[in-house]
C-alpha positions, 0 to 999 in steps of 0.5 A: 448538458450543463456548461459554464460559459463566459458571456457579455450582456448590458445591464441597467443600473438604476439611479439609486444604485449608481454609487454602488456599481460593484461586481456584486451589484451588477451580478444581482442585476444580471441574475434578475435579468437573465436567470431562467431565460432561454437563448438559442445559443446558450440554452437556459441561464441557470445561474450567473456565477461571477462578474469578471469585468464591468465596462464604462457606463453609458447614459441614454437619452430619456433613460434614468439609469446608466448602462454597463456592459458586463463580462461574466461567467454563468452556468447554463443548461443547453439540451443536446440532441441525442443526449440521455437525460434523467428526469422526473415526470411533472405532468401526465396528459392524454398524449404523454408525460412532461418530464422535468430535465433540469430547468426545462420540461421535455415531452415524452409522447405516449408513442415514445414511452412503450411498445405496449398500448398505454391508456390515460387514467385521468383520475390517477394522473397516469398512463397505464398498460393493460398488458404488463400493468406498468404505469407512468405517473407524476413523480416517477423517475425516467431516463430518456433521450432528447430527439427534438429541440425547438427553443423559443427565446421570446416565450421560453414556456413555448420551447419544445423538447421531444423525448423518447424512452423506447430504446434499450436502457431507457424508460421508467427507472422501475421498469429498467430494473425489472427488465434487467432482472428478467434478462438475468433470470433468462440468462440463468435459465439457458 
């Protein structure tokens, strides 16, 4: 879920910018330091929006810059457990599909995509069902639910978000439309 949050952090202003310690300069330094970083408490910092306050500078021994504590607003993305998300398949592998959900990717394991057996087609970078001819490939849009989450602050790329698409209303967008039409046709037939 995207959130606007108020945060505090310390930023180093290098000597060449000490004459220009403005909210705009501190904002750019915070953006360089924080944007794209994962944090267990706030999720992924998507954007530093504005700086509200800059504290007094602190000089540390043997360090050339001056350190300022800044109070600022940021947009963050923190995936919530059981949250339903829409995303785009960014990679298909033998064991499932990686789905881009905002600034992070989640894994849609092959066992969580469909009740049908899905075979991996490496040549076409897709998972394919032999029963219904449904496929899941790179750039397909999917709707899934977040079922597991493990954030690694030190190495955000090692963070793990597990997804499922086996529940009603979830799956590849084309499949959802097909299921809806089949349900309508079945209801009309009764």
